[in-house]
C-alpha positions as CSV (number, residue, x, y, z in Angstrom):
1,X,103.3,104.0,133.1
2,X,100.6,102.0,132.0
3,X,98.5,103.4,128.6
4,X,95.5,104.6,130.6
5,X,97.9,106.8,133.0
6,X,99.8,107.7,129.9
7,X,96.5,108.9,128.2
8,X,95.6,111.1,131.2
9,X,98.9,113.7,131.3
10,X,97.7,116.9,130.7
11,X,99.7,117.5,127.4
12,X,99.4,114.2,125.7
13,X,97.2,115.5,123.3
14,X,99.3,118.5,122.5
15,X,102.7,116.7,121.8
16,X,103.7,114.0,119.5
17,X,104.8,111.4,122.3
18,X,104.1,108.0,122.0
19,X,104.1,105.0,125.0
20,X,106.6,102.4,124.3
21,X,106.6,99.8,127.3
22,X,106.3,101.9,129.8
23,X,108.2,104.7,129.0
24,X,106.6,107.9,127.2
25,X,108.9,109.0,124.6
26,X,109.1,112.5,122.4
27,X,108.4,112.1,118.6
28,X,110.8,114.8,116.9
29,X,109.0,116.1,113.8
30,X,110.5,114.4,110.5
31,X,111.2,117.5,108.3
32,X,110.4,118.4,104.9
33,X,112.1,114.2,102.9
34,X,110.4,113.0,106.2
35,X,107.1,114.4,104.7
36,X,107.2,114.0,101.2
37,X,107.4,110.6,101.6
38,X,104.6,110.3,103.9
39,X,102.6,112.6,101.2
40,X,103.6,110.1,98.3
41,X,102.8,107.1,100.3
42,X,99.5,108.8,100.8
43,X,98.5,109.7,97.5
44,X,99.1,106.3,96.1
45,X,97.6,104.1,98.9
46,X,94.4,106.5,99.0
47,X,94.3,105.5,95.5
48,X,94.6,101.8,95.6
49,X,92.3,101.7,98.5
50,X,89.5,103.6,97.3
51,X,89.7,101.6,94.1
52,X,89.5,97.9,95.7
53,X,87.6,98.8,98.9
54,X,89.5,97.1,101.1
55,X,89.8,99.7,104.4
56,X,91.2,103.0,105.3
57,X,94.1,104.9,105.5
58,X,95.1,106.6,109.0
59,X,98.0,109.2,109.3
60,X,99.7,109.6,112.7
61,X,97.0,108.1,114.7
62,X,97.5,106.1,118.2
63,X,97.3,102.8,118.4
64,X,96.8,100.9,121.9
65,X,98.9,97.6,121.5
66,X,98.5,96.4,125.3
67,X,98.3,98.2,128.8
68,X,101.9,99.4,128.5
69,X,102.2,100.3,124.6
70,X,101.0,103.0,122.6
71,X,102.2,103.4,119.3
72,X,101.7,106.4,116.8
73,X,102.6,104.8,113.0
74,X,102.9,107.9,110.4
75,X,100.9,106.1,108.5
76,X,98.6,102.4,109.1
77,X,95.5,101.1,107.5
78,X,93.5,99.0,109.0
79,X,90.8,96.5,106.9
80,X,87.2,96.8,106.0
81,X,86.6,94.5,108.3
82,X,88.0,96.7,111.4
83,X,86.6,99.4,110.5
84,X,83.2,98.8,110.1
85,X,83.7,96.8,113.9
86,X,83.0,98.8,116.9
87,X,84.3,101.9,117.2
88,X,85.9,101.7,120.8
89,X,87.4,98.7,119.4
90,X,88.6,101.0,116.3
91,X,92.1,101.6,117.8
92,X,92.9,98.7,119.8
93,X,95.6,96.4,118.9
94,X,97.9,97.0,115.9
95,X,96.8,98.3,113.0
96,X,97.1,95.7,109.6
97,X,99.7,97.4,108.3
98,X,101.7,99.9,110.1
99,X,104.3,102.2,108.4
100,X,107.4,104.2,109.8
101,X,108.9,106.8,107.7
102,X,112.5,106.4,109.3
103,X,114.0,109.8,110.2
104,X,115.4,110.2,113.6
105,X,114.1,106.7,115.4
106,X,116.9,105.0,117.1
107,X,117.3,101.1,115.5
108,X,116.6,99.6,118.8
109,X,113.3,101.6,119.6
110,X,112.0,101.1,115.8
111,X,112.9,97.2,116.3
112,X,110.7,97.3,119.4
113,X,107.9,99.4,117.6
114,X,108.2,96.5,114.9
115,X,107.5,93.5,116.9
116,X,104.8,95.3,119.1
117,X,102.8,96.1,116.2
118,X,103.2,92.2,114.6
119,X,103.0,90.8,118.6
120,X,99.4,92.6,118.6
121,X,97.7,91.6,115.3
122,X,100.1,93.6,112.5
123,X,100.0,91.6,109.7
124,X,103.0,93.7,108.5
125,X,105.1,97.2,109.0
126,X,106.8,98.7,106.1
127,X,110.3,100.3,107.7
128,X,111.0,103.7,105.5
129,X,114.2,105.1,105.2
130,X,114.0,107.9,102.4
131,X,118.4,108.6,102.7
132,X,119.2,105.3,101.6
133,X,115.5,104.8,99.4
134,X,115.0,101.5,101.0
135,X,111.9,99.9,102.4
136,X,111.9,96.9,104.3
137,X,109.2,94.8,104.7
138,X,108.4,93.3,107.4
139,X,105.8,89.9,107.7
140,X,104.2,88.7,110.7
141,X,105.9,85.6,109.6
142,X,108.9,86.7,110.5
143,X,110.5,87.0,107.2
144,X,112.1,90.4,106.6
145,X,112.5,92.0,102.4
146,X,114.4,94.6,102.3
147,X,113.5,96.3,98.8
148,X,115.4,99.2,96.8
149,X,114.2,101.5,94.4
150,X,114.2,99.6,91.0
151,X,111.9,97.3,92.7
152,X,108.4,97.0,93.5
153,X,106.8,96.6,96.8
154,X,103.9,93.7,96.6
155,X,102.7,93.4,100.7
156,X,100.2,90.3,99.8
157,X,100.0,89.5,103.7
158,X,98.5,93.6,104.7
159,X,97.5,94.2,101.2
160,X,96.4,91.8,98.8
161,X,96.4,92.9,95.2
162,X,99.3,95.9,96.2
163,X,101.7,96.7,94.4
164,X,103.9,99.8,93.5
165,X,107.2,101.1,92.0
166,X,109.3,101.8,95.0
167,X,110.9,104.8,93.2
168,X,107.7,106.1,93.2
169,X,107.6,106.5,96.9
170,X,110.6,108.3,97.0
171,X,110.0,110.5,93.6
172,X,110.7,113.8,94.4
173,X,113.8,113.4,96.4
């Protein structure tokens, strides 16, 4: 199935679904732990983005990365250049930063999504694992950095100058 066909489905707006390699994939709700981590990240990123005028944060926004893939990261950041560009191009390609909070995703599907984000212009993907309190930072250059609770998350590829303690992301768990 193509993204154009996918977007014409009657109930696509009412369901949480993605199109991955031409296949419609349901996205179950993440639950309270998932939402707490997403809320923590939202708060951290909104403050940083407002102070640095770097870009905008989006929550569960669909990106048309190619003709057969439409992905919805839990959170994403677009740089000011992209936000200020043509409106019709805003959600084409991958976001500069995609954040996936992993609660029910299979490992294979997550790897596919990370590959697609980075292949189609993403600068980084943060795979956040609440149960382990770990973040895997995937860079466009192929490097993967594992960050644990006692470390600091910095991502100079996607968010130059950004820094936050990893444990702040898992606050309240």
